[in-house]
Each structure stands twice: as structure tokens, then as C-alpha cells.
N, C-alpha and C positions, 0 to 999 in steps of 0.2 A: 448262539451269539445273535443279537439283534442290533440293527442300526435304525435310529430315529433321526429324522430331520425336521426341524422347526424353522419356518421362514420368518421374515420380519413382522408380518401381521400377527403372528402368534405370540410375539414378545413386545408389542407395541407400547405397553404401559404396565404399571404395577399389577393391576388385576390380571393381565394376560400372563405375566410371569408366574403368578400364583396358580393360574389355570394349568400352565405347563407342568409345574411341579406336582399338581394333583393327578395329571395324566400319568406322569412317571411313577408315582406311588401306586396308582391303580393298575398300571400295566405290568408292574414288576420291573425293578430297575437294575437288577444284577445282570452281568454279562451283556451290557448294553453300551454302545457308543452313541452319544447324542450330539448331532451336528446342528449348530445354531447360527442363524444369519444375524446381521445387524438389526437393531431394534427399529420397528416401524419404518419410517422413511429416512433413516439415518444415512444410507448410502447416497441418496439424493442430496442430503445436507452436506455430506463430505465432498461430493462433487462440486458443490458451490464453494467450499473451502479451497479445493484444488484450483478451480477457475480464478478465484480471487488471488491466490498465492502465485500462480503461474503467470498471471497477467499483471501482477504487481498492483492490484486494486486496493483502494483505501478501505474497502469493506471487509478485508480479511479478518480483522479483530471481531467485527460484528458477526461474521459467519461462524467463526470459532466459538463465540459466546453462545450462539444458538445450540450448537452440538453439545457443548459442555453443560449448559443449563438443562437441556432435555434429559440427559442421563442423571444429573444430580437430582432433578425433581423426582424421577422414578425411584432412585435410591432412598430419598427422604421418606417415601411412602412405604418402603420395604424394610428399612433398617433403623435401629437406634443410632444416634450420632456417634457413639464410640465404637461402632462396628469396624473391624479391620479393613473391610472392603473399601472404605473411603480413602484410606492411604494407598491401597492397591490401584484404585482408579486415578488418584492424583499422580502416581508414579507413571502410569500409562500416558496420561495427558502431558506429563513432563517430557516423556520420550517424543511425543508428537511435536511439542514446542521446540525441542532440541533439533529435530530434523528440519523444521521450518527455518530455524536460525542458521544451521550449519550446512545445509545442502548446497552444493555447487553445480549439480547437474542441470542441464537445460533440456534433457530428454523428457518430453511430456509423459509418455507411457511409463517410464521409470518412476517419475515423481508421483504419478497417479497411484501406482501400486503401493508405494511406501506410505502414502497417506490414507488411502481407502481402507486398508487392513484394520485400522483402529476401530472401525464400526463393529466388526466381528469380535475383536479382542475385548472391547468394552462390554458387549452384550453377554458374552460367555462368562466373564468374570462376575457379573452381577447375578446371573442365573445360578452359577456354581455357589456363590456366597449365600444366596437365599436358600438353596437346598441344604447347605451346611447349617444355617440358622434354624431350620425346622427339623433338624436331626436326620437328614438323609445323607449318608456318607457318599462322597463322590470324589473323583480325581479330575481336576482341570488340567488340560495340557495344551501346549502351543502346537497347532497342526503343522506349522512351518518346520518343526523338527522331524516330522514324519513323512509328509508328502513332498517329494522332490521333483523339480521340473527343469526344463531349459530356461533360457533367459528371454523368451519371447513375451515381454511384459504385456499385461492385459489379456493375453490369450495363450498362456503357457501350456506346453505339452508335458505330460507326466512321464517321468523316468520310472517305468513300471518295475523294472528289476530292482532298482535301489529302493523304491518306495515299499515294495513287497518285503524286502529283506529287513528294513527298519521296523515296519509295523509288526512283522511276525516276531522279531527278537525283543522289541522294547515295550510293546503295549501290554499292560496288565488287563487281560480280558475278563477277569473274574469280578470286576467291580463296575460301578456306574461311571462312565467317562464322559466328560463335557469338553467339547472342542468346537473349533470354528469351521464354517463352511467357506468356500470361495477362494481362500487364500492358501499359498504354499510358499516354498522358497527354492532358490536355485543353488548351485554349488558354491557360490560366494556368500551364501546366507542372506542375500537380499530378498525381499518379499516379492513374490509374483502372484498373479491372480489367474483363475481358470476360465475367465470369461463371465460376463454378466449372467446372473442366475446360476452361477456355478456351484452353489451350495448343494444342490441335488447331486451334482457330479461327485462332489466330495463324499457324500454318503455312499454312492456307487463304488468309489475307490476303496473305501474301508470294507464294504461288503465283500468285494472281490478278494481283497488281501486276507481277510479273516474267514473266508468261506461261511459267511453269515447265513442264518436261517432265512432271513428276509430283511427287506428295507421298508420302513414306513415313512412316507412323507405326510406330515400333518398340515392341513390347509383349512381355509375358511369356507370351503365348499364341501358338499357331501362325498365327493369323490370326483372321478372323471365324468363329465356330462357330455351328452352328444352335441351340445351347442352352448355358446356363450349366453347366459341368461340376461346379460345386458343388451343383447341384440335380438334374441328370440324369446317370446313370451312363454313358450312351452318347451321344457327340456326334460331329458330322461337320464337317469343315472345308468352308467355302463358298469355292470357288475364284474365282467371279465373281459380282458383285452389280451390278445397274444402279443408276444414281443414284436413279431413282424408287423402287426397292425399298429401297435403303439409307435414304432419307428416310422411307419408311413405317416401317421398323424403328426408326429413331431416334425417330420420333413416338410410338411405343408404348413406348419406354423402353429400347431396346437400348443398352448403355453403352459398347460398343467405339468407336463413332464419335460425336463430338459433333454434335448436330443442325445447328448453325450452320456447321460446317466444310464441309458438302456443297454449300451454295448457291453460294458463289463458284466452286467447282471445276466444278460442273455448267454454269455460265454460259459457261465457256471450254473445257469438255470436257477438263479436266485429270484424268488418272487418279489415284486414291488407292490406295495400296498399304498393307496392314496386314501387317507381318512380325514375326518373332520375334527379339528380340535374344539369346535363348538359343541358337537354332539359325538363325543368319543366312543360311545357305546355302539354306534352304527358301524357296519362292516366296511362300507366304502367300496372301492374298486381294487381288484387284483390284476396286475399285469404279470403274466407268467406263460410258460409253455402250455399249450392246450387249445381250447376252443377260441376261434379268432375274435368273436365279438358276441357278448351276451348282455342285453338282447341284440339281435341282428337288425339294426335300424340305420337310417341315414345319419351321418355325422357331419356337422357343419363347422368349418374353420374359416374365420374371417380376418382378413388383414386390411386395415384402414389406411387411408392417406397414401395410397400407392400412386405411381406414375405410369401411364400407359404410353409407350413410345412405338411409333411405326416408322421404320427406316427403309428408304428405297434409293436406288442409284439415280443420280441426276439425269442420266441419259435413258432411264427406264430399261436398262439391261437387266439380265437375270441377277438375283442375289445368290451367288454361288459361294463355294467354300472359302475362297480367299477373302471375300467381303465379310462373311459371317465370322470367320476366325479373327479378323481385325477388330470387329465390333466387340467380340467377347473379350479380347485382350484389353480394350479400353474400358469395358465394364468392370473388369478386374482391377485395372489401374486406379479407377476412381471409386473403388469399394462400393459398387452398386450391386445389391443382391438381386438376382433374377428369380422371380417366383412363378413365371409362366413364359413360355416361348411358343410362337406360332409363326410359320413362314409360308409364303406363297412364291410363285415364280419371280415376282418383281418387288416383294416387300417382306420385311422381317419385323415382327412385332414382339415386344417384351413388356411385361409388367414388372416394375422394379420398385425396390424399397430404397428410399433416399436417406437412410439412417445417418450417414456421415455428412449430409448436406453438400455433396459434391456433384450433383446432377448438372447444375448450370455450367460448370467447367467442362464436363463431359459433352454437353450439348454444344458449347461454343467450339470445341475441337472438331466435332464430327460434322457440323453444319456446312462447312466449306467443301465437304466431300460427298455428302448425301443429302437427300431431301428428308427432313424429319418432321413428323407430326406428333405433337405432345398434348396429352390430356392429364392434368394434375388432379390430385385429391379424389381419385377413384377408389372403389373398394373391390377387393378380390375375395370372392366366395369359393371355397373348395368344399365339394360335397363327396364324401366317401360313401359308397353303397347307395348311390342316388336312386330315386324313383321319380315318377311324374309329379307327385304331390310335393316332394322336396324342392323340385325346380320352381313349382308354382309359389312356394313360400318365398323364394328369392325374388320372384317377379315383383312382389310388393315393395321391394327395397329400392327400386330405381330402374333406370333404363339399361338394358343389356348392351354393352359395347363390343364384347368379344366372348365367345364360348369355345371351350375345348373339352372334348369328351373322349375318354377311353373306356375300357371294359368296366372298371369299378369306380372311376373318379371323374367328376365333372368340375371344371373350373370356369367361373364366369366373372368377367370384369364388369362392374356396375358403376354407372354414374348415379350417385345417391340422390334421392329426392330432397 
């Protein structure tokens, strides 16, 4: 049993869909579950739809037309006009329109999940139909009937026991299966989602429940690189990474592998392969039990647009446990992700990610009780297995504001040039 996952970039247009089908034919498609994300930037486009719908904007029909037109254009390149897939897609889009007309809930996260799921449903219907057209037998199924979660919309927790039971009993593993990533359902059959970039996690769930031979994530890169090629001019392909090392990299923000994906795979020692859909003959990277890192070189992880905050007591007293615990509670309350911590006797510094745009509210609450120094738009560089040369490479990126070093990892906050 093999699990393949194709992200949005791999199905961004008609040529990409054909490329995916070529890979499936070349790799051997039996005994395989293929998890597919929404096409191209469709998730972003659906977020625009959600924003317009929730805020009752006049641009809703325009945003919907963009999504519908994008998929229809791809279908027109792949199919003759009498293909049954056009009716199937119209039915799905009709379900979307029905929800927009009939929904009475004002809960944003609930509304988000009920709308965003259509990206994955549309993409998988199109890929499945094209495989059928070229003579590749396959089984499309709705993942919401198999992966069950709680009702924590936008970041749902998997009910592993129920999910395992359903997948084991109901899924025909002898054929090529096409399904959606990222989405699931709760016990009332409402759609839930597993968190942004959760399609990798979906692949991990199926691998765990089916005791798969391996999981392959197909990307537009050769595999896992030791650095982001958009930031560093020279990068190296990592051929092998241990589960432990991959989890460490994911914790610090490496974006190639979703953090939650690795945990179910590690429990059953199922290898994770990261391969290129552009050059599918190349081996890529394997994440598995064994050697920690091959080759053993510094690995760079960069988080842009961070905020460096230094907090101290107004009377210059020590920053002790009660102060720090209060600050952490407020960081949690305002959904500010902490990526670095450093404290001295009288100050406490954190480098945080303002993903949900709540920093100003956090600042306004704390400024009456503490002295707060803020530096916005800084970059956080994390270097695993650093050496002197690696640190020098970062020196060229800007002015060092804060450095923290342990045995294997150096974290440096930089004011970019």
C-alpha cells in the first residue's frame, strides 16, 4: 500500500493534471491512495469568497465567478464538452451556492470550513475524471466519510479509533483511490479541516491506518533542501533525515513537511519520501528511522516578518515566574506564536509571529504594567548543526539583534538590510 500526496502547485492547470496522471501511470497505480489539494491558489481564492460572504461585501459574486471560471477553464482544456464531469462539477458548485443562500450560522470558523472544502472536492473530481478519460481505473471517494474529528473547526483533532475502524473496514485498497486532503467531518457530518497545509497530515493518517509501505509527497522542489533557495544562493539536497531531525526542523518552521504529518508515521516507522513532480525520476529525500542527516551539514530555516519584543518591569525588579507566566497567558490569549525566548534578570524577550494580527491588542494591554520595547519586521534565522561559516552566511543578511545558541541549534534575530 502506497500513499501519494499532490499539493496545489502540482495540479495548478491542465498541463499539471496531465503530468500527475503520467506520474501515477509510471509509478504504478494499484494499491494506492492519492491525496490531492485544491488546485493552484484556489484555497486563497476561496478565502476571498469567505471574506466577502461573511462580511456581506458586494464583491461576493465576483469572487465566486473567479473560482468557478478558473476550474471551468481547466476542464475545457481536459475534456470534451459532453463529458459527465461538467455535470458533477455543476452539482458541487450548486451545493456551494445552496450553503451560501441557506446558512444561518454566524460562527466564522464553521462557515470557513463549510466553504473552503470545495477546493479539494473540485480538484479531486477533475483529476479522477481525467484518469477515467485516459483509461486509468480509479475510485473517487469523499474523505469526510472516512476521517472523523471533533468539532474544533479550522484545527480539528482526529478521532483515531473511529477513523481507523472506518478506513480498515470500508476502503478498497486493491485499486487506485483518489481523495481530498485537508478536510474531514465531525459526528454531525459537518465539514471540518485539519489546519492549513493539512493535506500532508491526511496522507499520514491514511498511511497509519493502512500500515502503508511509504508516503510520497510530490513537490516542485527536488526534495528537502538544507535552505530556502529564495533566501540562499547555494543549497544542498538532504538525501536522508531521521524522524527526530525532521520533527526538530518542523518545530523551528521548516515548511516542506507539515509537523503533524510525521507523528503517525514515526509511530509505525513508515518512511516519508519527498520527491519532485517536475523530475519524478529523481530519488528526492527520505525521512525514516536511521541516520540523522545525510549529508551532515548546517540547515537553515528562516521566518520572515517577525516581531521582537523585550519586556521588563516598570520598577526594574526581577522578571520572575509570576510575571513570565502572566505574559505567556496573554501571548496564548492573543494567539501570538512564540518562536524564540530569552530572559535575563530584569527583561524577558520573545520573537513572535503575528499571524492573526492581534499584536497591537496584546501590546496595549501589557504596556500599562510593563516597559515594552518592540522591533517589527525582523527575520528569525534558525541554524541546525551550525558552524562558523553558517553564521557568517547569516551576517550578510543584516544586523544581529539577538542570538541564542545551544549544542546543535543557533537562533539569530536579524534586522534585515
